C-alpha positions in Angstrom: -17.7 5.3 1.0 -16.8 8.9 0.0 -16.0 9.7 -3.6 -12.2 10.0 -3.3 -11.9 6.8 -1.4 -14.1 4.9 -3.8 -12.2 6.3 -6.8 -8.9 5.3 -5.1 -10.2 1.8 -4.5 -11.3 1.5 -8.2 -7.9 2.7 -9.3 -6.0 0.2 -7.1 -8.2 -2.6 -8.4 -7.6 -1.6 -12.0 -4.0 -0.7 -12.0 -2.4 -2.4 -9.0 -4.1 -5.8 -8.5 -3.2 -9.0 -10.5 -4.3 -12.6 -10.1 -1.9 -15.4 -10.7 0.9 -17.2 -8.9 3.4 -14.9 -7.3 6.4 -15.2 -5.0 6.4 -12.6 -2.2 9.4 -10.8 -0.7 8.5 -12.7 2.6 9.4 -15.9 0.8 5.8 -17.1 0.6 3.5 -17.4 -2.4 0.2 -15.9 -3.2 -2.6 -16.2 -5.8 -2.6 -12.4 -6.2 -0.2 -9.5 -6.2 -0.7 -5.8 -5.4 1.8 -3.2 -6.7 0.5 0.0 -5.1 3.2 2.1 -6.9 1.3 1.8 -10.2 -1.5 3.7 -8.4 0.5 6.1 -6.1 2.8 7.1 -9.0 -0.2 7.6 -11.4 -1.1 11.3 -11.8 -4.8 10.9 -10.8 -4.0 8.0 -8.3 -1.4 10.2 -6.6 -3.9 13.0 -6.0 -6.5 10.5 -4.7 -3.9 8.9 -2.4 -3.1 12.3 -1.0 -6.7 13.2 -0.5 -7.7 10.0 1.2 -4.7 9.9 3.6 -5.0 13.5 4.5 -8.7 13.1 5.3 -8.1 10.1 7.4 -5.2 11.8 9.3 -7.5 14.7 10.1 -10.4 12.5 11.0 -8.2 10.7 13.6 -7.2 14.2 15.0 -3.6 13.2 15.3 -2.4 16.7 14.5 1.0 15.7 13.2 3.7 18.0 11.9 4.9 15.5 9.3 4.5 12.1 7.7 7.1 9.7 6.5 8.0 6.0 5.9 10.5 3.6 4.7 11.8 4.1 1.2 10.5 3.4 -1.4 7.0 2.2 -0.9 6.2 5.1 1.3 7.9 7.7 -1.0 5.0 8.6 -3.3 2.5 8.6 -0.5 4.6 11.0 1.6 4.9 13.4 -1.4 1.2 13.1 -2.3 0.0 13.9 1.3 2.4 16.8 1.7 1.2 18.4 -1.6 -2.5 17.8 -1.0 -2.5 18.8 2.7 -0.4 21.9 2.1 0.8 21.8 5.7 2.2 18.3 6.5 5.9 18.1 5.8 7.5 14.8 4.7 10.5 12.7 5.6 11.9 9.4 4.2 13.5 6.7 6.1 16.5 5.0 4.5 16.9 1.3 4.9 20.4 1.9 6.2 22.4 5.0 7.1 24.3 6.7 4.4 28.0 5.8 4.2 28.9 9.3 3.0 28.1 12.9 3.7 26.1 13.4 6.9 25.4 9.7 7.2 21.9 10.4 8.3 19.0 7.9 7.9 16.1 10.3 8.1 15.8 12.6 5.0 13.6 15.7 4.7 11.8 16.9 7.8 14.0 16.6 10.9 12.6 18.3 13.9 13.2 16.3 17.1 10.1 15.9 19.3 7.7 16.5 16.4 4.5 14.5 16.1 4.6 12.3 13.0 2.6 9.6 11.2 4.3 6.6 9.6 2.9 5.5 6.3 3.5 2.5 4.0 1.9 1.2 0.8 1.3 -2.5 1.5 1.5 -4.2 4.9 2.3 -7.9 4.5 4.6 -9.0 7.3 4.7 -5.4 8.5 8.5 -5.4 8.6 9.0 -2.2 6.6 6.5 -0.3 8.7 8.1 -1.5 11.9 11.6 -0.4 10.6 10.2 3.1 9.9 8.6 3.3 13.3 11.7 2.3 15.1 13.9 4.6 13.1 11.6 7.6 13.6 11.6 7.0 17.4 15.3 6.5 17.5 15.7 9.9 15.7 13.5 11.6 18.3 10.1 11.8 16.6 6.9 11.2 18.5 5.0 8.6 16.5 1.2 9.3 16.9 -0.1 7.0 14.2 0.8 4.4 11.6 -1.1 3.9 8.3 -0.9 1.6 5.2 -2.7 1.9 1.9 -3.5 -1.9 1.6 -3.3 -4.5 4.4 -2.8 -8.2 3.4 -4.7 -9.5 6.4 -3.9 -13.2 5.6 -0.2 -12.4 6.1 -0.9 -11.5 9.8 1.5 -8.6 9.9 -0.9 -6.4 11.9 0.2 -7.6 15.4 3.8 -6.8 14.7 3.0 -3.3 13.5 0.5 -2.7 16.4 3.1 -3.8 18.9 5.8 -1.5 17.4 3.5 1.5 17.1 1.8 1.2 20.5 0.5 3.3 22.1 -0.1 4.9 18.6 -2.9 3.2 16.6 -2.3 1.4 13.2 -4.9 2.0 10.5 -5.3 0.5 7.0 -7.1 2.4 4.3 -8.1 -0.8 2.5 -7.7 -4.5 2.9 -6.5 -6.8 0.1 -10.0 -8.3 0.2 -11.5 -4.9 -0.6 -9.2 -4.5 -3.6 -9.8 -8.1 -4.8 -13.6 -7.7 -4.6 -13.5 -4.5 -6.6 -11.1 -6.1 -9.1 -13.6 -9.0 -9.6 -16.5 -6.5 -10.1 -14.5 -4.7 -12.8 -13.7 -8.0 -14.5 -17.0 -9.8 -14.1 -17.1 -12.8 -16.6 -20.4 -14.3 -15.5 -21.1 -14.7 -19.2 -18.0 -16.6 -20.2 -16.9 -16.7 -23.8 -15.4 -20.1 -24.4 -12.0 -20.2 -26.0 -11.3 -22.1 -29.2 -7.9 -23.8 -29.5 -6.6 -21.7 -26.6 -4.7 -22.5 -23.4 -4.7 -21.0 -19.9 -2.1 -18.2 -19.8 -1.0 -19.3 -16.3 -0.6 -23.1 -16.6 -1.1 -24.1 -20.2 -4.2 -26.3 -19.6 -7.2 -26.0 -22.0 -8.9 -22.7 -21.5 -12.6 -22.5 -20.6 -12.9 -18.8 -21.0 -11.2 -15.9 -22.8 -13.2 -13.2 -21.1 -11.3 -11.2 -20.0 -8.3 -13.6 -20.2 -7.6 -17.1 -21.4 -7.9 -19.2 -18.2 -8.6 -22.8 -17.4 -11.2 -23.9 -14.9 -8.8 -23.9 -12.0 -7.5 -20.4 -12.7 -10.7 -18.8 -13.9 -11.0 -15.3 -12.3 
C-alpha cells in the first residue's frame, strides 16, 4: 500500500471509527460506526483524501472533467480532489431542487455532456450514491466512474450502486473491514489492565479491562 493510502487508512481508523452499539440511517444497527467527515474535514486528512482519490482516478484512466456527489458526505471529498488535482472541477448534488433562485439541483461545474466521476464518503445501502448518479445523468453528465471512501460490505449496497452506475465501474478505496482491522491494531490490548471497581462504558456490566477503555468481556475491543 502506498504511503498516502496507508496514512489515510490510519487516519480513518484513528479519527473516524468507533466500536459500540449504533443505529444507522438505514434503520439497522451495527457494532461500529464510521464518520468519515472527521477525516475528510481534518487538515491532513483532507489532503490525503485528495491525493488518494486523484491517484485512483488517474490510475483508472477515466479522464473526467469533474467530480461530484450528493451533499454533504461528498462535499469535502469533492473540494479535496479539486484542490489536489489542480484540474478536476467539482459539483455538488442537492438532495432536492432549490425552491428559489434558479431552482437548480447541480451546483458548481455544469457542462452538459462532460465526463464526470461520482464520489461519496461511506457506502452502506448505496442510496446517496445512486441519487447522485441519477441526478448527474438527468442533468446531462456522462458518468464514467463511481467511488466511495469506505464501503460497508455487510450492508450489501454494492449491487444497487453497480446497477445504477453501469456501464461505469464502482470502486471503494477501503472496506469497513480494512478500517476496523487498522483500528484494532492501533488499540491493541493484548496485555489487558484489569479494572478495579469499574463498569463497562457501554452496558454497565463489570469491566474486565480499562486498556484502552473500560469494557466488559462481551464488549472488549
